[in-house]
C-alpha positions in Angstrom: 89.7 142.3 80.9 88.9 144.1 84.7 91.6 146.3 82.7 89.9 146.8 79.1 85.8 146.7 81.1 87.2 150.4 82.9 89.2 152.4 79.7 85.9 151.1 78.1 84.0 152.7 80.9 86.6 156.2 80.4 85.3 156.7 76.7 82.2 155.5 76.2 82.3 159.4 78.8 84.2 160.8 76.8 82.5 160.5 73.8 79.2 161.8 75.1 81.0 165.0 76.2 79.9 168.3 75.1 83.2 168.9 72.3 84.0 165.2 72.6 83.4 164.6 68.7 85.6 167.5 68.2 89.3 165.9 68.4 89.6 164.2 64.8 92.8 165.7 62.6 92.3 166.2 59.5 94.9 164.8 56.9 94.5 165.3 52.9 92.5 163.9 51.1 90.8 163.3 47.9 89.8 167.2 47.6 93.5 168.1 47.7 96.2 168.7 45.2 98.8 165.3 44.9 96.0 162.8 46.6 97.6 159.1 47.0 94.9 157.4 47.5 95.7 154.3 50.1 99.1 156.1 50.6 101.6 154.3 53.0 101.7 157.0 56.5 103.8 154.9 58.9 101.2 154.2 61.7 99.0 151.4 59.0 102.3 150.8 57.9 103.2 149.0 61.6 99.6 147.8 61.9 99.1 146.2 58.7 102.8 144.1 59.6 102.0 142.6 62.5 100.9 139.7 62.9 97.3 139.9 64.3 96.1 137.8 67.8 92.6 137.2 67.0 91.6 136.4 70.9 93.6 140.1 71.6 91.1 141.8 68.5 88.3 139.6 70.6 89.4 141.6 73.7 89.9 145.3 72.2 87.2 145.1 70.0 84.7 145.4 73.4 85.6 148.9 73.6 83.7 149.2 69.4 81.0 146.9 70.5 78.6 149.6 71.2 77.9 151.0 67.8 79.2 147.4 65.6 77.1 144.7 68.5 78.6 141.7 69.6 78.8 140.4 67.0 80.1 142.7 64.6 76.8 142.2 62.3 76.3 146.1 62.5 72.9 147.8 61.7 70.3 147.5 59.1 69.8 150.5 59.7 72.7 151.7 57.9 74.6 154.0 60.6 76.9 151.3 60.8 78.2 148.9 58.8 78.6 145.3 59.5 82.6 144.3 59.9 82.2 140.5 60.2 83.6 138.5 57.8 85.8 142.2 56.2 89.2 141.7 54.6 91.5 142.9 57.5 93.6 144.5 55.0 90.3 146.8 54.0 90.0 147.6 58.2 93.3 148.4 58.7 93.4 151.2 56.4 89.7 152.9 57.2 91.0 152.7 61.2 94.0 153.9 60.6 91.7 156.8 57.4 90.1 158.0 60.2 93.1 157.6 63.1 94.7 160.0 61.0 91.9 161.8 59.6 91.9 161.0 56.3 88.8 159.7 56.3 86.2 162.3 58.4 84.2 160.2 61.5 84.0 161.7 65.0 81.8 160.1 66.6 84.5 156.6 65.8 87.7 158.6 66.5 87.8 158.6 70.1 87.5 154.6 69.7 90.2 154.7 68.4 92.7 157.4 68.8 96.0 156.4 69.5 95.1 156.8 73.5 92.3 154.5 73.1 94.4 151.3 70.8 97.6 151.0 69.5 98.7 149.4 65.9 99.3 146.0 67.4 95.8 146.4 68.8 94.1 147.2 65.6 95.8 144.7 63.8 94.2 142.3 66.5 90.8 143.8 65.9 90.9 143.4 61.6 91.8 140.1 62.7 88.8 139.0 64.6 86.9 141.0 62.6 87.3 139.0 59.3 87.2 135.7 61.5 83.8 135.7 62.3 80.9 135.0 60.7 78.9 136.8 58.7 75.0 135.5 57.5 72.9 136.6 55.2 70.5 138.7 56.7 71.4 142.0 56.6 69.6 144.9 55.6 68.4 144.2 51.4 66.5 146.9 49.4 62.7 146.9 47.8 64.2 144.3 44.6 62.1 147.0 42.5 65.1 147.7 39.7 67.8 144.5 40.7 67.8 144.1 36.3 70.0 147.6 36.8 71.9 146.8 39.3 72.9 144.0 38.0 73.6 145.9 34.6 75.6 148.7 36.6 77.1 145.7 38.8 78.7 143.7 35.6 79.8 147.3 34.1 81.5 149.1 36.7 82.3 147.0 39.8 82.5 143.5 39.6 86.6 143.8 38.5 87.6 145.1 41.2 84.9 143.9 43.2 84.4 140.3 42.2 81.7 138.8 40.9 80.3 137.1 44.0 80.8 141.0 45.9 83.8 139.2 47.0 86.5 142.4 46.9 90.1 141.8 47.3 92.3 142.1 50.5 96.0 142.2 48.4 94.5 145.1 47.0 92.9 146.7 49.9 88.9 146.4 48.1 86.4 146.0 50.3 83.9 142.6 50.3 80.7 144.5 49.9 78.8 140.6 50.1 77.2 140.5 53.2 77.2 144.5 54.2 73.4 146.1 54.8 71.8 147.4 51.5 71.4 151.1 53.1 74.5 152.0 53.8 76.2 150.6 50.4 74.2 153.5 49.4 74.9 156.1 51.2 78.9 155.2 50.8 78.1 155.5 47.6 76.7 158.5 47.4 79.4 160.0 49.5 81.6 158.5 47.1 79.6 159.9 44.2 79.2 163.1 46.3 82.9 163.3 47.1 83.0 163.5 50.5 84.3 160.9 51.5 87.7 162.5 51.1 89.5 159.0 51.9 88.0 157.5 48.4 88.8 155.5 45.8 89.6 158.5 42.8 88.7 155.7 40.0 85.2 155.3 42.2 84.1 157.9 42.2 84.6 158.9 38.3 83.6 155.8 37.9 80.2 155.7 40.0 79.8 159.9 38.8 77.3 159.4 36.2 75.1 157.3 38.0 71.6 159.6 39.8 70.2 158.2 42.6 68.0 155.9 42.0 71.4 153.9 39.5 73.2 153.7 43.0 69.5 152.4 45.5 69.8 150.0 42.5 72.7 148.5 42.7 73.1 148.7 46.1 70.6 146.7 46.5 71.4 143.9 44.4 75.3 143.9 46.0 73.5 143.4 49.6 71.3 140.6 47.6 75.2 139.2 47.4 75.6 135.8 49.8 77.7 136.4 52.3 
């Protein structure tokens, strides 16, 4: 425990230094010719094939609590997502994509870098988070356009994210039930605009025609799925 607290203090200090957020590598993403969504590069395969241990994951997650909170429930303002209850495969994909520079997150990178956690610890963290409870008090929208949100979801989202927002672990599709409205909206806009570089091209093309009001409606609708 003392070792992990010491590492945590070092990482927190490093992240606050000028330029600490500028060291993330840059790997080819959706903007590149020949981009393959969810390409299976070495460290992702290592983490996916590792047998995760939730107890070790709880300890390793200590370095993440400053942003994602001790219960991994994120923040309703959308600045940090709920990680609790998310599929381990999805969590591993996102963590390794940030680590490799396929998903831009300079603030998170120092905490997920190879100097901070190993592929085994990534697997441990993912298994720990997947098993955490998800209360129904996530941030929601204003509820003014839920019929439109339901229409969009039924036509374009249900095939991947499921009839109750449960996602699909085997296909790396995230669970959206229990997620904060503002986070869902923010990421939908980034994906639509091509600014989330590890996005699924099929999703980008699907939501490309929607304006912000449409995305607000469907994000609000998704945020109301029971966890």
